[in-house]
KOLRORO-37152 format. One line per field, with one value per residue (C-alpha): residue number from 1; x negated, y negated, z negated. Coordinates in steps of 0.02 Angstrom, whole numbers, plus 50000, padded with zeros to 5 digits. Layout:
BEGIN
num: [NUM, ...]
u: [X, ...]
v: [Y, ...]
w: [Z, ...]
//
This chain:
BEGIN
num: [1, 2, 3, 4, 5, 6, 7, 8, 9, 10, 11, 12, 13, 14, 15, 16, 17, 18, 19, 20, 21, 22, 23, 24, 25, 26, 27, 28, 29, 30, 31, 32, 33, 34, 35, 36, 37, 38, 39, 40, 41, 42, 43, 44, 45, 46, 47, 48, 49, 50, 51, 52, 53, 54, 55, 56, 57, 58, 59, 60, 61, 62, 63, 64, 65, 66, 67, 68, 69, 70, 71, 72, 73, 74, 75, 76, 77, 78, 79, 80, 81, 82, 83, 84, 85, 86, 87, 88, 89, 90, 91, 92, 93, 94, 95, 96, 97, 98, 99, 100, 101, 102, 103, 104, 105, 106, 107, 108, 109, 110, 111, 112, 113, 114, 115, 116, 117, 118, 119, 120, 121]
u: [44468, 44544, 44391, 44404, 44588, 44552, 44408, 44520, 44656, 44527, 44468, 44647, 44688, 44531, 44575, 44753, 44693, 44565, 44692, 44816, 44684, 44638, 44819, 44835, 44685, 44776, 44934, 44871, 44787, 44937, 45005, 45181, 45313, 45194, 45197, 45031, 45056, 44905, 44915, 44802, 44792, 44872, 44958, 45137, 45191, 45125, 45224, 45381, 45351, 45323, 45494, 45572, 45478, 45542, 45718, 45671, 45731, 45601, 45588, 45486, 45303, 45216, 45027, 44975, 44802, 44765, 44618, 44569, 44493, 44321, 44337, 44358, 44505, 44637, 44745, 44916, 44862, 44700, 44712, 44541, 44620, 44736, 44592, 44484, 44623, 44665, 44485, 44495, 44633, 44581, 44720, 44742, 44833, 44924, 45042, 45029, 45133, 45082, 45187, 45234, 45149, 45210, 45127, 45198, 45102, 45196, 45350, 45519, 45691, 45764, 45864, 45710, 45610, 45742, 45743, 45552, 45561, 45708, 45820, 46008, 46085]
v: [49044, 49212, 49259, 49095, 49126, 49302, 49235, 49101, 49229, 49342, 49198, 49153, 49335, 49353, 49194, 49252, 49423, 49346, 49223, 49364, 49470, 49323, 49301, 49489, 49483, 49364, 49466, 49605, 49492, 49438, 49549, 49612, 49491, 49342, 49186, 49099, 48915, 48833, 48644, 48496, 48343, 48191, 48295, 48231, 48397, 48488, 48370, 48406, 48593, 48576, 48493, 48641, 48765, 48673, 48731, 48916, 49028, 49024, 49214, 49196, 49181, 49044, 49028, 48859, 48829, 48646, 48584, 48420, 48270, 48312, 48485, 48578, 48693, 48669, 48816, 48822, 48971, 49023, 49203, 49253, 49391, 49270, 49148, 49286, 49345, 49168, 49139, 49289, 49203, 49065, 48940, 48901, 48741, 48657, 48692, 48881, 49013, 49195, 49334, 49517, 49538, 49373, 49207, 49037, 48878, 48713, 48652, 48737, 48701, 48786, 48903, 48946, 48978, 49097, 49191, 49198, 49270, 49386, 49307, 49321, 49159]
w: [55709, 55665, 55561, 55465, 55427, 55364, 55258, 55180, 55143, 55059, 54949, 54901, 54862, 54754, 54659, 54625, 54567, 54449, 54380, 54351, 54262, 54150, 54095, 54060, 53943, 53827, 53804, 53691, 53565, 53460, 53321, 53346, 53280, 53285, 53392, 53424, 53469, 53549, 53547, 53570, 53459, 53542, 53677, 53703, 53780, 53626, 53513, 53615, 53600, 53412, 53398, 53487, 53377, 53223, 53270, 53255, 53117, 52976, 52984, 53145, 53101, 53200, 53190, 53258, 53330, 53364, 53466, 53383, 53469, 53397, 53480, 53315, 53283, 53149, 53093, 53010, 52903, 52819, 52880, 52945, 53049, 53139, 53166, 53240, 53355, 53409, 53464, 53580, 53678, 53797, 53832, 54016, 53969, 53826, 53747, 53762, 53673, 53659, 53583, 53605, 53773, 53846, 53877, 53924, 53962, 53953, 53862, 53857, 53789, 53636, 53749, 53853, 53695, 53628, 53793, 53787, 53612, 53657, 53525, 53545, 53604]
//
């Protein structure tokens, strides 16, 4: 029984380490001062997050990447550099925000978003 418990703990630890490494890989892929917003067509949580993003100061550059129902990607900007960088990031859920070494999956309020972006409240 003890051996089984140790084995299960080792599997859980390996999973958590791999999951943590995967999230670290995403963080360096967004240019400084940018916010990449990964969304999915028809996702109500993504629509909610878009409404929160719409309250941001226009000086914050948001690059939106939308996974469409036909599994193609739609971009808010024609920048080939942003498109290339966005493809290097693999969303672990939708909506997902990536900026300045930070990642968040799921919705957030306007206050939470400003804290995430380190904007004075």
